[in-house]
N, C-alpha and C positions, 0 to 999 in steps of 0.2 A: 481172268483170274491171275493173281501174282504167284510166282514160285516162292517156296519157303526160303528165307535168308540163308539157312544152312546149305541148301542145295546150290545156290549161287556161289557161295564161298568155296565149296568143294570143286565146282567146275572151274573156277579161276585157278585153283591150285594145280589142277591137271596140266595147265598150259604154262605154268610159270617155270622159269629157269631154275635148276637145282642150285642150292647154295654152293659157293665156291669150295667150302670145306668138304662137301660131299662129291664134287666132281672128280673124275679120275685125273690124277696129277699128270702133267706133261713136263717134258724136259725143257727147261728154260735157259740153262747155261751149262756149258761144258768148258772146262779149263784143263790145260796140260802144263805142268811145270817140269822143266828139265833141271834136276837137282845138282847142286855143286857137291864136291867131295865130302864136306863136313856133314851135310844133311843126309847124303847117300849112306855114309857110314852109320849114322844114327838110325835111320829108318830101315835100311837094308844091309845089316852087317854081313860081311863076308862076300859082298858083291865083287864081280870080276873087274879087273883094271881095264879091260878092253870092251867096256859096255857103257851105255847111257842109262842112268837111273832117273826115274821120274814119278810123278804123282798126277793122277787123273781125277778130277772132281766133276760130279754131275749134280746139278741142283734142279729141283722140280718147282712147279708153280705153287706148291704148298710150302716151299722153303726147306724141304728136306734135302740132305746131302748124302751122296755115296762116294766112296773113295776107292781107287785102285792104284796100288803101288806097283812099279814095274822096273825091271832090269832088262834092257834090250841090248844084245850083242851089237857092237858097231857094224859088224858085217850084215846085219839085218836092216840097217838104216840105208835106204836108197834116197840120197839127197840129205837135206838137213832135218833137224828135229821137227820143225814146223811142217815141212812137207810130209813127214811121216805121220803126224797127228791130224792133219787136215781132213782125213777121211771121216773123222768122228762128227764133223759139222752137220752131216745129214740126219743125225739123231735129234737135233734140236727141233722142238715142236711136237715130237712124237710122244705118245703115251709110253709108259714103261713096257707094257706088253708088246706094243708095236715096235719099240726100240729093240727088244730082245729078238723079235722075229726078223727085223732088219739085219741085226748082227749075225744071226744064223744064215741068212741069205748071202752075206758077204764073207763068210768064214774062209772060203777057198781063196778069194781075192786078197783079203786082208792078211791072211796068215794066222798061225796059231797064237803068236804073242799078242798081237793087237786084239784078237778076238777074246782071249782070256782076260786081258786087262779090262775091257769094256764090260764083259760078262760079270766079272767080280764087282765092278763099281755099280752096275745095275742091280745085281743081286743084293748087295749091301744096302742100296737105296730102297729096295722093296722091304728089307728087314727094318729099316730105319723110319718107316712111315709113321710109326707111333711117335708122338712129340717127345723130343729130348730123350732118345733111347740111351741105353747103357753104353753103347759103342760111341756115341757122340760125346758123352761125358768123359770117357776114358781117353779120347784122342784130342785133347786140348791143343797139343803142339801142332798136329797136322792141320788144324783148322785156323791157326793163327796166320792170316794172310800176309801181314807185315813180315813175319819171319820167313815165310815161304818166298816172298819176293826178294828178300835180302839174300837168300840162299838158292836162287835159281839162275841158271845161265841162259835159259830161254823160256818163253812163256807164250801161250796161244790161248785165246778165248773165243768162243762162239756164242 
């Protein structure tokens, strides 16, 4: 005897891969921009003269973006800006939940500043998972990559 067609269809659905839009997003790109004086003044008014200002962006497999602006005292930078930011590359490919767990594991090693920057970006990213959230609409300047590149002294991408 043959099974009912509906039964066959339901069994096939159980083994199918979930649609991409339902899968948990993973971190696909991390970028750090070391900002010049003009953009630093605009995004972080009142920043210290003995610091490096920057912007960290995290993008997911769903195309959602989270940002973290930062001001790092030069005394906290061991090596150059790229060496300071390279620790973030381990987050690429992780889910947002796993990324936050990893950040908490590395908090002592990374220090307070780096930990806060990545936590802010990941938290904003979680908030922005709804398409074209209010924050993304308000931040047109921060997402203009041409402007960011024109006003960056250093850049690193993973």
